[in-house]
N, C-alpha and C positions, 0 to 999 in steps of 0.2 A: 341548524347550523352547529358544527363541532366547536371545539375549543379554539380560541384565538392563539396563534403561535407567535411568541415574542422572542427576541434575542438580545443579549448583552455581550459586547465584545470588549475585553480588557487587554491592556498592554502590560507585558512583563518580560524582562530580558530573556528568560529561558522558556518562553511560551511555545507550546506545541498544541495546535488545535485538536489533534487526535487524543492527546493525553489530558490536556487541561480543558475538560468539557464536562458539564453537568446539565441535567434537565430537572427542573423543579416543576412537579405536577401536583401540587397541593390544592390548587384552586379548581373549582368546577368551571370557571370561566376561561382560564388560559393556562398554557404551559410556557415556561421561560427556559430557554437554552442559554447557558452561560459558557463562553469560550475564551480562552487565553491565547494570545498571539504574540510573536516577538517583534514585529515591525509592521509598517504600513502595507508593504507588499503582501505579507501573509494575511493581514486584516482584510485587504480588498478581496482576495480569493475566498476567504472565509465568509465574508459578507455575501458574495455571489452565491456560494454554496447554500448558505442559510436561506436566502430568498428563494432559490430553486427548490429547497426542501419545504417551503411553505411559510417562512417567517413573514409576518404581516407588518412588522415594525422592528427597527434596530435601534439600540441605544449604545453609545460609545462611552468608554470610561474617560475620566478627566485627563488622561495622558495624551489624548488626541487633541492636537491644536486645530486651528482653523484650516490649515492645509490638509491635515489628516482627515478631517470631516469631509472636506471637498473631494478628496480622493475616493472615499467610500461611496459618496453619493454618485460620483462619476462611474465607479466600478459597477454599481448595481443599476445604472441607467435610470435613476430616479423612480424605480418601480415601487418602492415602499418608503414611508417616512423614516428619516434618520434623526435621532435626537442625540444630544451630547451633554454629559455632565461637564461642568466648566470649572477648571482652575488649571493653569498651565505649568505648575510646579509640582509634578507628580512624584510621590515618594519612591515608587519602585523604579523610576527612571532617573534616580540621583537628583531629584528635585529640578528636573529639566522638563521642557515641553517635548512631546513627540515630534513637533515640527523641527525643533533644534536638532534632534537626533536622527530623524528618518527622512526629512525632506531634502533629498539629494538632487532634486530637480532633474 
C-alpha cells in the first residue's frame, strides 16, 4: 500500500487554492496537502477536488464553524472522515466564526 493522502483546509480572506497550496512529504507513511481558501463555497469545491485526487481524510481549520463543517461533509458525500480544529473566534477572520461570515443560507 502507498502513502496515506491527508489534507488540511484553512480559511483566509485572500485564499486561493491554486496559490495557497503545499504538499508536505516528509513522512514515509503519509503526504499532507495544505490548502488555503477564502470562503465555504471555495472550501466545498476544494474538498471535493482533494477527495477525487485521493485524500483519505480532511481536517478543517478552526475558522470553520459547525455549519461550515456540515457543508464540507455534504459536499464530499461523506466519502472520507472530516475533522475540525475547534475554536470559533479565528484570528485571520477578524476573530469571528466562519459561520458568521460565510453562512448566507
